[in-house]
C-alpha positions in Angstrom: 0.0 0.0 0.0 1.4 3.4 -0.9 1.3 6.6 1.0 -1.5 7.7 -1.3 -3.7 4.7 -0.2 -3.1 4.9 3.5 -4.6 7.4 5.9 -2.2 10.3 6.5 -1.2 11.0 10.1 0.0 14.6 9.5 -2.6 16.0 11.9 -0.6 15.5 15.0 -1.7 17.3 18.2 -0.1 20.6 18.6 3.2 20.5 20.5 3.3 21.6 24.1 5.5 24.5 25.2 8.1 23.8 27.8 9.3 26.2 30.5 12.1 27.6 28.4 9.7 28.5 25.6 10.5 25.7 23.3 8.0 23.3 21.8 7.9 20.2 23.9 7.5 17.0 21.9 5.8 13.9 23.3 7.5 10.5 23.4 5.7 9.2 20.3 7.0 12.2 18.2 10.5 11.7 19.5 10.5 8.0 18.6 9.0 8.8 15.2 11.7 11.4 14.6 14.4 9.0 15.5 13.0 6.2 13.3 12.6 8.5 10.3 16.1 10.0 10.8 17.6 6.5 11.0 15.9 5.4 7.8 17.0 8.5 6.0 20.6 9.1 7.2 21.8 5.6 8.1 19.8 3.3 5.8 19.8 5.7 2.8 16.0 5.4 2.3 14.3 8.1 0.2 11.6 10.3 1.6 9.0 8.6 -0.5 9.9 5.2 0.9 9.8 6.6 4.4 6.4 8.2 3.7 5.1 4.8 2.5 6.3 3.0 5.6 5.0 5.4 8.2 1.9 6.5 6.3 3.1 10.1 6.2 3.2 12.7 3.4 6.6 13.6 2.0 6.2 17.1 3.4 5.6 15.6 6.9 8.8 13.5 6.5 10.7 16.6 5.6 9.4 18.4 8.7 10.2 15.5 10.9 13.8 15.4 9.5 14.1 19.2 10.2 12.9 18.6 13.8 15.4 15.7 14.2 18.3 18.0 13.2 17.1 21.1 15.2 16.4 19.1 18.4 19.8 17.3 18.4 18.4 13.8 17.6 20.5 14.0 14.5 24.0 15.5 14.7 25.7 16.0 11.3 29.5 15.8 11.6 31.3 16.3 8.3 34.8 14.7 8.4 37.3 13.5 5.9 38.7 10.1 6.8 42.4 10.0 7.4 45.0 12.7 8.0 43.4 15.7 6.3 41.8 18.4 8.5 38.9 19.6 6.3 37.7 22.3 8.7 41.1 23.8 9.2 41.8 23.6 5.4 38.7 25.6 4.7 39.5 28.2 7.4 43.0 28.8 6.0 41.7 28.9 2.4 39.2 31.6 3.4 41.7 33.6 5.5 44.1 34.0 2.6 41.7 33.9 -0.4 43.3 30.8 -1.9 41.8 28.4 -4.3 42.5 25.4 -2.1 44.4 24.4 1.1 45.2 20.9 2.2 46.1 20.9 6.0 47.6 17.5 6.9 47.7 16.1 10.5 51.2 14.9 10.9 52.2 12.2 13.3 55.5 13.7 14.2 57.3 17.0 14.5 60.4 15.6 12.8 61.1 17.5 9.6 61.8 14.4 7.6 58.5 12.8 8.8 56.5 15.9 8.1 58.0 16.2 4.6 57.1 12.5 4.0 53.5 12.9 5.0 53.0 16.3 3.2 54.7 14.9 0.1 52.5 11.8 0.0 49.3 13.9 0.2 50.6 16.4 -2.3 51.3 13.5 -4.7 47.6 12.4 -4.3 46.6 16.1 -5.1 48.7 16.2 -8.3 47.2 12.9 -9.4 43.8 14.5 -8.8 44.2 17.9 -10.4 46.7 17.5 -13.2 44.8 17.0 -16.5 45.7 15.6 -19.9 47.5 18.3 -21.9 48.7 20.3 -18.9 52.2 21.8 -18.8 53.5 21.0 -15.4 56.3 23.2 -14.0 58.5 21.7 -11.2 60.8 23.7 -8.9 63.1 21.4 -7.0 62.7 21.1 -3.2 63.1 18.4 -0.6 59.3 17.9 -0.3 58.8 17.8 -4.0 61.4 15.1 -4.1 59.1 13.1 -1.8 56.1 13.9 -4.0 57.7 12.4 -7.1 58.8 9.3 -5.2 55.2 8.9 -4.0 53.5 9.5 -7.4 52.4 6.4 -9.3 50.7 8.0 -12.2 50.1 11.2 -14.1 47.9 11.9 -17.1 49.7 12.7 -20.4 51.3 16.1 -19.9 54.5 18.1 -20.6 56.9 18.6 -17.7 59.2 21.6 -17.4 62.0 22.3 -14.9 61.5 25.9 -13.7 64.8 26.5 -12.1 68.4 25.3 -12.4 70.2 22.6 -10.4 71.2 23.2 -6.8 75.0 22.7 -6.7 75.0 22.1 -3.0 73.1 19.7 -0.7 71.4 17.8 -3.6 70.0 14.5 -2.4 70.0 11.3 -4.4 67.3 12.6 -6.7 67.8 16.2 -7.9 65.9 18.6 -10.1 66.7 17.0 -13.4 65.8 13.5 -12.2 62.6 14.8 -10.6 61.4 16.3 -13.9 62.4 13.1 -15.8 60.5 11.0 -13.3 57.3 13.0 -13.8 57.7 12.7 -17.6 58.1 8.9 -17.2 54.9 8.7 -15.2 52.9 10.8 -17.7 54.4 9.5 -20.9 54.9 13.1 -21.9 58.0 15.2 -22.9 60.4 16.5 -20.3 62.3 19.8 -20.6 65.1 19.8 -17.9 67.7 22.4 -17.2 71.2 21.0 -17.2 72.7 24.1 -15.5 73.3 25.4 -12.0 70.6 27.4 -10.3 73.0 30.1 -8.9 75.8 31.4 -11.1 78.9 33.4 -10.0 78.0 36.5 -12.0 75.3 37.9 -14.3 77.4 37.4 -17.5 77.6 33.7 -16.9 73.8 33.6 -16.3 73.1 35.5 -19.5 75.3 33.2 -21.5 73.7 30.1 -20.1 70.2 31.4 -20.9 71.1 31.3 -24.5 72.2 27.7 -24.4 69.8 25.7 -26.6 68.7 23.3 -23.9 68.2 26.0 -21.3 66.5 28.3 -23.7 64.0 25.6 -24.8 62.9 25.1 -21.2 62.6 28.8 -20.6 60.5 29.2 -23.7 57.9 26.9 -22.1 57.5 29.1 -19.0 54.7 31.1 -20.5 52.8 27.9 -21.3 52.8 26.4 -17.9 49.3 25.6 -16.6 50.3 24.2 -13.2 53.5 24.8 -11.2 54.8 23.3 -8.0 57.1 25.3 -5.8 58.4 25.2 -2.3 58.8 28.0 0.3 61.9 28.7 2.4 62.5 30.8 5.5 65.6 33.0 5.4 67.6 30.9 7.8 70.0 27.9 7.9 68.4 24.6 6.9 65.1 26.3 6.0 66.1 27.5 2.5 68.4 25.7 0.1 69.1 29.0 -1.5 70.2 30.5 1.9 72.4 27.5 2.5 74.0 27.9 -1.0 75.2 31.5 -0.3 78.1 32.8 1.7 77.6 34.3 5.1 78.2 37.9 4.0 75.7 37.6 1.2 73.1 36.0 3.5 73.4 38.8 6.0 73.4 41.6 3.4 70.1 40.3 2.1 68.7 40.0 5.6 69.7 43.7 6.1 67.5 44.5 3.1 64.6 42.9 4.9 64.6 39.4 3.4 62.5 37.0 5.4 61.2 34.4 2.9 62.3 32.8 -0.4 60.5 30.9 -3.1 62.4 29.6 -6.2 65.2 32.1 -5.4 62.7 35.0 -5.3 63.2 37.0 -2.0 60.5 38.7 0.0 60.4 41.0 3.0 58.0 41.0 5.9 55.4 43.0 4.0 55.4 40.4 1.2 57.2 42.6 -1.2 59.7 41.2 -3.5 63.3 42.3 -2.6 65.4 42.9 -5.7 69.1 41.9 -5.2 72.0 41.0 -7.4 70.9 37.4 -6.9 68.1 37.9 -9.5 70.7 38.6 -12.2 72.7 35.4 -11.6 70.1 32.7 -11.3 68.3 30.4 -13.7 64.7 30.4 -12.7 61.2 31.3 -13.7 60.4 35.0 -12.9 57.6 36.1 -10.6 55.9 37.8 -13.5 55.8 34.4 -15.3 54.6 32.7 -12.1 51.7 35.2 -11.8 50.5 34.2 -15.2 50.4 30.5 -14.3 46.7 29.5 -13.6 47.6 27.2 -10.7 50.6 27.6 -8.4 50.9 24.9 -5.7 53.2 25.5 -2.8 54.4 22.9 -0.3 55.9 23.9 3.0 55.9 22.4 6.5 57.3 23.1 9.9 56.5 25.9 12.4 59.9 27.5 11.7 58.5 28.4 8.3 55.3 29.9 9.6 56.3 33.5 8.9 57.8 32.7 5.5 54.6 30.8 4.4 52.5 33.8 5.6 54.6 36.2 3.6 54.6 34.2 0.3 50.8 33.6 0.6 50.3 37.4 1.0 52.4 38.0 -2.1 49.5 36.7 -4.2 51.7 34.2 -6.1 50.2 31.1 -4.7 46.8 29.5 -5.4 47.1 26.2 -3.5 49.0 25.4 -0.3 49.8 22.0 1.2 51.1 22.2 4.7 50.8 20.6 8.2 47.9 21.2 10.5 50.0 22.9 13.2 51.3 25.5 10.8 47.8 25.9 9.3 46.3 26.6 12.7 49.0 29.2 13.5 48.4 30.9 10.1 44.7 31.1 10.8 45.3 32.6 14.2 47.6 35.3 12.8 45.4 36.2 9.8 
């Protein structure tokens, strides 16, 4: 028998009013609300099916479900299973006006452990958002190294190295190997840069930019659709660029107000780019070119980088951030 054939029980007696001014529901209504809510939320039954079972109209079912939520019989808790903090991700995204934020709950404060967890999640993100035909720009970083080790597939796309090779502290897999690995996964073409990131003088940098291999990679910068970069704080062990420079140069840049670095671009505490002689002797994508990239994904972790991450986010160069939940909470608190 359908709800159209059965007598409708929508004419329930008016609810009583309790001492606090709220409508007091009788036990029969409370049990009905619990039953209807269980059918709808836990068993996945439709409102029509519930109406048939309880001889109610669909409108009455909708009102009962509203009451179940308002009274606390049903409590809706939206969670993402696993290590991603969805609420914190949303709060940080709104605070900085980003396209997306992925805040990852990390099991340890160890930098290596955090990079491993952040890198694994970032690899899943790239698998999700990179599309066939994209031009993927990769700037080497320790976390990006983990990302490429964790990646198992990419759609057909072109991969471009967006800065030169770090000549110091390069691990087993460097910038060129990272770009090649991405190309192997996607089956697309790779455009690596077989040249150092930091050159001794501007003349050497200008000469290398005319090298056919380097020039070919640079010519792809304006066609990049998604770029992956890392953020460094202007301190030892927190920026590979900082570590590659001599003590006098580091301190001279600090005196100019440098507090953060991204792909050799330097920023002060007001998120303004600081122009130094370094800009004339590096092989890297420019900030102007980065601003034209539709999607720039930054990865950074560790509370020591909180200020640097805040600065680079305020620069307007980043659209997506992958970071740990502790840093995400601190950034939300300071925004």
